[in-house]
N, C-alpha and C positions, 0 to 999 in steps of 0.2 A: 558671255553675253557681251555684244559690242553694239554701240550706238554711234551714229555720226554726230559730230558736235561742231558748232561754229558760233562765234560771238563777235559781231561786228556791227557797224552802223548801218550797213546796207542790207544785211540778211539776218534774220532772227535765229537764235539758237533753237527756239522751239520748232521752227520749220524744218530744221535739218537733223533733229534727233530721231533717227529711224532705228527702232530696236531690232537687233538680230542676235540670235543665240550663237556666240562665237566660241566660248570656252566654259560652258557650264560643267565643271568637273564635279559631278555629283554622284558617281557610282559608289554604292556601298555593297561590297561583295558579301557572300554568305559568311556568317559569323563575324563580320566586320562591325565597327562602331557605326552608330546611326548618324554621326556627324562627319561630313567630308568638306573638301575645299571647293569653293565656287569663285569664279572671277567675273566681275562686271567690268566691261571696257567700253569706252567711247572715244571719238576723235578729240584730240587735244586742241586747245586754243591758246595762243601766246598772250592774248589779252585777258586771260583769266588767272587770278591769283590762286584760288583754290576752289574745290568742289565739295559740296555736302550732299551725301546720299541719304535720302529719307526712305527707309525700308519698313514695309508693313507685312505682317503675317495675315493673310486674307481670312483664315479661319477664326483667329482669336482677336484680330484687330490691333494687336500689340505692335508698337512702332519702336524703331531704333534708328540711330543716326551714325554715319561714318564720315569723317572729314579727311580729305587727302588733297595734296597738290598735284597728284599725278592724274593721268587720264584712265585710271582703273582703280578698282578696290577689290581686295581679296577677303572673302567671307568664309565662315564655317557654320553652315545651317543644317538642321535636321530635315528629313523629308517633309514635304508639304508644299502648299501653294503660297506664292509671295507676289508682291508688286513693289516697285520703287520709282522714285523720280529724283532728278538731279537738280540741285540749286547751284548756280554758277555765281561766283563773287569776283568783281573786277579788281584791278590793281589798287584801288582805294579801299578795299575791304567791304564794299557794299554789294548786296545781292542784286545781280543784273538780270538774270533770266532763270526760269524754272521750267523743266520739261513736263510733259504729260506723264501720267502713270504708265508704267511698263510692267506687264505681268510675266512671270515665269514660274516653273515648277521644279523642285528638287525631288528626284525620284530614286527609288531603290532598284539596284541591278541584281539579278539572280542568275544562277546556273539552271537552265531548264531541266526539269525532272521528267523522265520518260518511263512510265510503267512498262514492264516487259510485254510486248504484243503477243498475240496468238501465233503458234508455230505455222499455221496455215490460214491464209486469208482468201476468201472467195470473192472474185470480181464479177459483178453483174454483166451480162451480155448486152443489156439494153442501155440506151443513152450514150452520151459522149463523155461522161465523167465517171469517176470511180470514187465512191464514198467509203471511207475507212473509219472504223471505230478506233479511237486513240484514248490514252489517259495521260494528259500533260498537266503540269503545274509549274509555277514560277515563270510565267510568260506574260506578255502584254499584247495589245492589238497590233504592235509593230513587229511581232515575232514572225520569222520566216520558217517554213517547213518544207522539206524536200524528201523525195524518195531516191535512194542511192542504190544502183544495181551493184551487187557484190562482185560479179564477174567482170563487167565492162567498165564500171565506174560512172556510168551514165547517171545524170542527176535530173530529176523531174520536179519542178516547182509545184506546190500546192497552196491551198488556202485554208487557214484555220477558222473554225467556227467557235468563237470565244464564248464561254459561259457568262451569262449576265452581261451582255454587250452594252446595255444601257448605263451600267455603272463602271465602265472601263476607266482605268487611270494610267498615267504614264509609268508608275511603278510596276515592276515585273513580278506581280503577285497573283495574276489571274490564272485560270485553268481552262482546259478545252477537252471535249470528249469526242469530237469528230473533226475530220479533215477531208477536203475535197481535192481530187487530182484528176488530170486527164487520163484517158485509158493508157495502160502500160502493157508491156509484154509479160508473159508468165516467166517466173524465175525466182531467184533469191534476191531479196531487197532489204534495205535498212532505212529507218527514219533518221533524218538529220534535222535538228531544231536549233535555230540561232536567234538569240535575242538582240534587240536594238543596241544593247550595251556591248555586243561582241562576244558574250559568253555563249557557249554552244554545248550540245550533247548529241550522242548517237545511240540508237537502240541496238539490240541484238538482231541478228538476221532472222528473217521469216520468209515463207514461201507464198507467192501470189499465184493462184490458179484461176482460170476462167470458169464461169458457172457451168458452161457446157462440158468442160472436162470434169467438173466436180460431180455431175450426175451419174457418171460411171462408177463412182466410189461405193455406193451401197451394195452393188452385186459383189464387188471384191470384198467388202466387209462381211457379207453373208458367208462367202466361201471361207474366209478366215475364221469366222465363228464356228462353222461346222467342223472345220479341221481341228480347232481348239477343243470342241466338245468331244470329238472322237479320241483325241489324244488323252483327255482327262477321264474317259470312261474306264471302269474296272475291266480287268482281263476277261475276255470272252463275252462282254455285255454287248447287246445289240444297240447300235446308235439310233437316233431319231430317223435317219434316212434308211433304216433296215439293214445297214452294213454292220459287220463285226468290227469291233474296235481295231483301228489300224496298227495299234501297238502290240497285237497278238497274232499268232498264226496257228493253224490246225496241223498237227503232225500226222503222219500216216496212220498211227494207231488211234487217232481221234482225240488225242489230248491237245490242249491249247497251251503253248509255251510263249512266254513274253519275249519280245525282241529287244534289241539294244535300245537304250533311251535315245530319242530323237535329239539332234544337236540344237542348241538355241538359235533363234532367228537372227541371222547376221545383220538384218536391217535394224533390229532393235538395238543391237550393240553399237552400230554406227550413230544412231540417234542419241544414245547416252553420251558417247564420246563427243559428239558435236555440241551437246548441251553443256558438258563440262568445259569444253574449249571456249564456248561463248561466255560462260560465267567467269572464266579466268581473264578473258579479254576485257570484260566489263569491269572487273576489279582493278585491272591495270589502268584502264581509262579513268576510273574514279580517283585512283592514286595520283595520276598525272594531273588531273584537274585540280585536286586538292593542293598539290605542290605548286602549280601555277598560281592558284589563288593566294597561297602563302607568300610567294615571291612578290606578287602584285601588292599585297597589303604592306609588306616590308618596304617596298619602293615608295608607296604612298606616304608612309610614316616618315621616311627619310626626307621626302620632298616637303612635307608639312613642317618638319623641324627646321629645314633649311630656310623655308619661307618665313618662319618666325624669328630665327636668329640672324639671318642675312637677307633681309627682304629685297634690297635693291642696290646692286653694286654701282658705285659712282666712280668717276675718274679720280685716280689717286695722286697724279703728278700735275704740277703747274710750273710752266716756265714763263716768267714775266719780266718786264722791263719798263722803266719810266723815268720821270724827272722829279727833282726835289729842290728845296731851298734850305740851306743849312744856316742856322742862326747860333750865336754864342751868347746865351743869357748869363753865364757865370764863368769866371776864371781869368787868369792873367792875360789870355789872348784878346780880351775885350778891348784893351787900350793899345794893343800891339798892332792889330790889323787895321787897314784903312777902311774895310767894309765889314759891317756886322752881319751881312747876309751874303752867302756864297751860293752860286748855282751848283747843281749836282745832278749826276746821272746815276741810276741804280739798276741792278739786275738781281733777280732772286729765283731760286729753284726750291719748290716746296713739295713735300709728300705728306698726305694725311690718310687716315684709315679709309678704305674704299667702301666698307659695308655699314658703318655706323650711320645713324639717321639724324638725331637731334644734336649730338655733340661728337667731336672727333679730336684726337691727338695726332700730332705730327712733328716734323722737323723741317727746318728751312736753312738753306745756305745761300749766301749772297754777298754783295759788296756794293759800295757807293764810291763814286769818283767825284771829287770836288776840287775847286781851285780858289786860292786866296793870295793876297799880295800886300806888300807894304812899300811905300815910296818915301824916301828922304832926300835931302839935298845932295847926298853923296852916293846913294845906291838905290837899286830897285830889287826888292826881295820877292821872289815868287815861290809859292808852296803848292805842290801837287799832292793831294791827300787821297790815299787809297785805303778803304776800311773793309777788309774781308771779315765775315762773321758766321757763326752758327747759332741758331736759336731753336729752342723748343716751342711748339705751337699748340695752343688750345683754341678750337673753333666751335662756335655754338650757333645753331640755326635761329633765324629771326623770321617771324611771320610765315614764311614758306621756304622751300629749298632754294629759292632764287636769292635769298638774302642771308647774311651771317656776319657775326662780329668775331674778332680774333684778339688774343693777347699773346705776346711773345716775350721770351727772356733768354738771354745767352751772353755771348761775349766774342771778342775777336782782337785784332791788332790794328792800330793806326800806323800806317806806313807812309812816311812823309819824305818827299824828295824836295830839297831846298836848293834854290839857285839864286846866287847873288851876282848882279850886274852893276859894276861901279860906274857912276856917272861922271865923276871927276877923278883927277889924279889922287890916288889913295896911298901915297908913300910906297909905291912899288907893288901894291897888292894887285892880283889878277882876279878876273871873274872866277868863281868857283861853284861847285855843285856837290852836294852830299845827301845821303839818305839815312834815316833812322826810324825805329819802330818802337811802339809802346802798347801795352795791353789796354783794353777798355771793357767795361761791362755795358750791356745793352738791354733795353726794354722797349716794347712797342705795343701800340693798340691800333686796330684798323677795322674798317667796314668793307665787306665784300658784296659785290653784285655778281650773280652767276646766271646770266640769261639763258644759258643752255649748257650742254655737256662739253662744249668745245672752247668757250671763251670765259674770261673773268676780268673784272675791273675792281681794283683795290685802292682805297683812299685811307691814309693813316699817318702816323707820326712815330719816328724812332727817337729815343732819348739815349745818348751815349755819355758815359762818364769816363774821361780819358785820364790814365795814370801817367801822363807825360812828366818827366822829371823836372821839378821846379815850376811846372806850368799846368797843374791840374785844371781841367776844363770840362764843362758840360756842353755838348752839342745837341741841339733839337733840330730834327729834320722832318718837316712835313713833306709827304710825297704822294704821288699818284702813279699807278702802274697798271698796265694791261697785260694779260697773259693768255697762253694757250694751254688747255687742259687735255690730258690723255691718260 
């Protein structure tokens, strides 16, 4: 079920909420559970923080509520009639708009059941249509019926006359005793019945004869009856038509001797074989339908389990970069450096679980680049500081999927390149440069804004404890960074 949705100053959400059944996944096959999955969907609006769906059972009046930040909701409802409306909440968490009630029905799907038709069906010579007695169940008013010619494959569409039409429901539980078709040619035909859910069945083959052709049948039947009576008469007995029983003959001396037994009617044998073949085909078709039903049920259960365990896959990777200011609140470097605040650039690469919803674990690798200096009467000391690290990440959702907070913990190395430029004669000393590295432990907390699946904005602070020999120092690095998600 899909509805258009819009929330803005110029146009009301109520005016654009047009209900349309998009994905009402509500088929419950034979012997399946009465509950299935349904999906209500509407157009998304970037100005909406979250939606609350108010759902009501029309028969009982019982209400339930579902809250989501997405533009759809997945439900599991039994068969019945329902209605719902959508409450939209803006970015401040206040209810902004409410839709009108939208009605829908969850119905049961069935494999149509066709009782075996008569072997021979007489088609009236009058009128332009052919009315045929049928016995169908497990159908609805949307069910389609066709006659299929066994030899040519020609298909002729018909119209079902549903029993108790006044009380028809969407569920495929109705029955029918008559169908109407246009006139067809004589021959061997089958009934094909297809429900709106896509489930179908076919009958065994039967013969259609015109009424004019059928009138000649009584005389043929009388001849057959007379022949049968004469065959069954005792030896020498006079049959009703005055003839001696055909299974006896009179010998020259006047005695009656029996003839050899007459061979069975080959037409009857063909009919028995055809019936057996039809029964075998019907059993194979029933087995095929049962197997398809079993596979469909297994697929539905897998999809339902996947929907519960991994509802909505999200981007797992983020590549981000930004700027920071590094401060030194503790340590020997406080009095050593000219500035207590140093500019810094940062880059980070983060991975988090793609399927989790409210909380996620992940890992982050990154680095910061900063610059510090010290100036005296005799020299200028410049420090290039490079801090690669690896952190474990815990992320938790705030308000909706657009917001989250994070905590991180890990460690890395402080790599320092020191350059000394002498400003005056220093007893023969020359300018020099050297590098050294020391480990550090790291912790961080940050706030994430995720406007969509492509971009992210992070504001936070890193705290690093540096194990520099003789100069243990704490660095605090407030930062902001923007990233691309994929």
